[in-house]
C-alpha positions as CSV (number, residue, x, y, z in Angstrom):
1,X,0.0,0.0,0.0
2,X,1.0,3.6,-0.4
3,X,1.7,4.2,3.3
4,X,3.9,1.1,3.7
5,X,1.3,-0.9,5.7
6,X,2.1,-4.5,5.5
7,X,5.8,-3.8,5.0
8,X,8.2,-4.0,7.9
9,X,10.4,-1.4,6.4
10,X,8.8,2.0,5.8
11,X,8.5,2.9,2.2
12,X,10.4,6.1,2.9
13,X,13.6,4.0,2.3
14,X,12.6,2.2,-0.9
15,X,16.1,0.8,-1.5
16,X,16.2,-0.8,1.9
17,X,12.6,-2.0,1.6
18,X,13.4,-3.7,-1.7
19,X,16.6,-5.2,-0.3
20,X,14.8,-6.7,2.7
21,X,12.1,-8.2,0.4
22,X,14.8,-9.6,-1.9
23,X,16.4,-11.3,1.1
24,X,13.0,-12.8,2.2
25,X,12.2,-14.1,-1.2
26,X,15.6,-15.7,-1.6
27,X,15.2,-17.3,1.8
28,X,11.7,-18.5,1.1
29,X,12.7,-20.0,-2.3
30,X,15.7,-21.7,-0.7
31,X,18.2,-19.7,-2.8
32,X,20.1,-18.2,0.2
33,X,23.4,-19.5,1.4
34,X,23.6,-20.8,4.9
35,X,26.3,-18.3,5.6
36,X,24.1,-15.3,4.5
37,X,21.1,-16.7,6.4
38,X,23.2,-17.1,9.6
39,X,24.6,-13.6,9.3
40,X,21.2,-12.1,8.9
41,X,19.8,-14.0,11.8
42,X,22.8,-12.9,13.9
43,X,21.7,-9.2,13.4
44,X,18.1,-10.1,14.1
45,X,16.7,-10.0,10.6
46,X,13.1,-11.1,10.5
47,X,12.4,-13.4,7.6
48,X,8.7,-13.4,8.2
49,X,7.8,-10.0,9.8
50,X,4.1,-10.3,9.1
51,X,3.8,-13.8,10.4
52,X,2.5,-15.0,7.0
53,X,1.6,-18.6,6.8
54,X,3.6,-20.3,4.1
55,X,1.8,-23.0,2.2
56,X,5.0,-24.3,0.7
57,X,7.3,-26.8,2.2
58,X,9.7,-25.3,4.8
59,X,13.3,-26.0,3.7
60,X,15.3,-27.2,6.7
61,X,18.7,-27.1,5.2
62,X,20.1,-24.0,3.3
63,X,21.7,-24.1,-0.1
64,X,25.5,-24.3,0.3
65,X,25.3,-26.4,3.5
66,X,28.3,-28.7,3.6
67,X,27.8,-32.5,4.0
68,X,30.1,-35.5,4.0
69,X,29.0,-39.1,3.1
70,X,31.0,-42.3,2.7
71,X,31.0,-43.8,-0.8
72,X,33.2,-46.3,-2.5
73,X,36.1,-44.5,-4.3
74,X,36.1,-45.7,-7.9
75,X,39.9,-45.2,-8.1
76,X,40.8,-47.3,-5.1
77,X,37.7,-49.4,-4.5
78,X,37.9,-48.4,-0.8
79,X,35.2,-46.5,1.1
80,X,36.0,-43.0,2.0
81,X,34.1,-39.8,2.8
82,X,33.2,-37.5,-0.1
83,X,32.4,-33.8,0.7
84,X,29.5,-32.1,-0.9
85,X,27.1,-29.2,-0.7
86,X,23.4,-28.9,-0.9
87,X,23.0,-27.4,-4.4
88,X,19.2,-27.3,-4.9
89,X,15.8,-27.8,-3.1
90,X,12.5,-28.6,-4.7
91,X,9.6,-27.3,-2.6
92,X,7.0,-29.4,-4.4
93,X,8.8,-32.8,-4.2
94,X,10.6,-31.7,-0.9
95,X,13.8,-33.2,-2.3
96,X,17.4,-31.8,-1.9
97,X,20.1,-32.1,-4.5
98,X,23.6,-32.7,-3.1
99,X,26.6,-32.2,-5.4
100,X,29.7,-34.0,-4.3
101,X,33.4,-33.1,-4.8
102,X,33.7,-35.6,-7.7
103,X,30.8,-34.1,-9.5
104,X,28.3,-36.8,-8.6
105,X,24.8,-35.6,-7.7
106,X,22.4,-37.2,-5.3
107,X,18.8,-36.4,-4.8
108,X,17.5,-37.2,-1.3
109,X,14.7,-36.4,1.1
110,X,14.9,-34.4,4.3
111,X,15.3,-37.5,6.5
112,X,18.3,-38.7,4.5
113,X,19.9,-35.2,4.7
114,X,19.4,-35.3,8.5
115,X,21.0,-38.7,8.6
116,X,23.9,-37.5,6.5
117,X,24.4,-34.5,8.8
118,X,24.5,-36.8,11.9
119,X,27.4,-38.9,10.5
């Protein structure tokens, strides 16, 4: 609205208002790195200032989150940990894409990501 109602940042500072909304959209779509999310949370940034109910799946792990999982190394035939990062999240299927150091990609659900993070 014209007076800024419904926006946590007064429209007087349109640049800041737009920046805040961009951060919220990136976070909501799962396109924000865990580092950026953590830094914003540290300064008290409110990702949902109006308490909007989101009908989409809530992403539990941020893009860029580091993981490590044991696979068989094709060069040696021995099991070893491969490092990777969460590279994508699909809110409809609720599946995460993990890209590992050797370029392999794995698509897993939240429970499996949780299990990977425990190990």
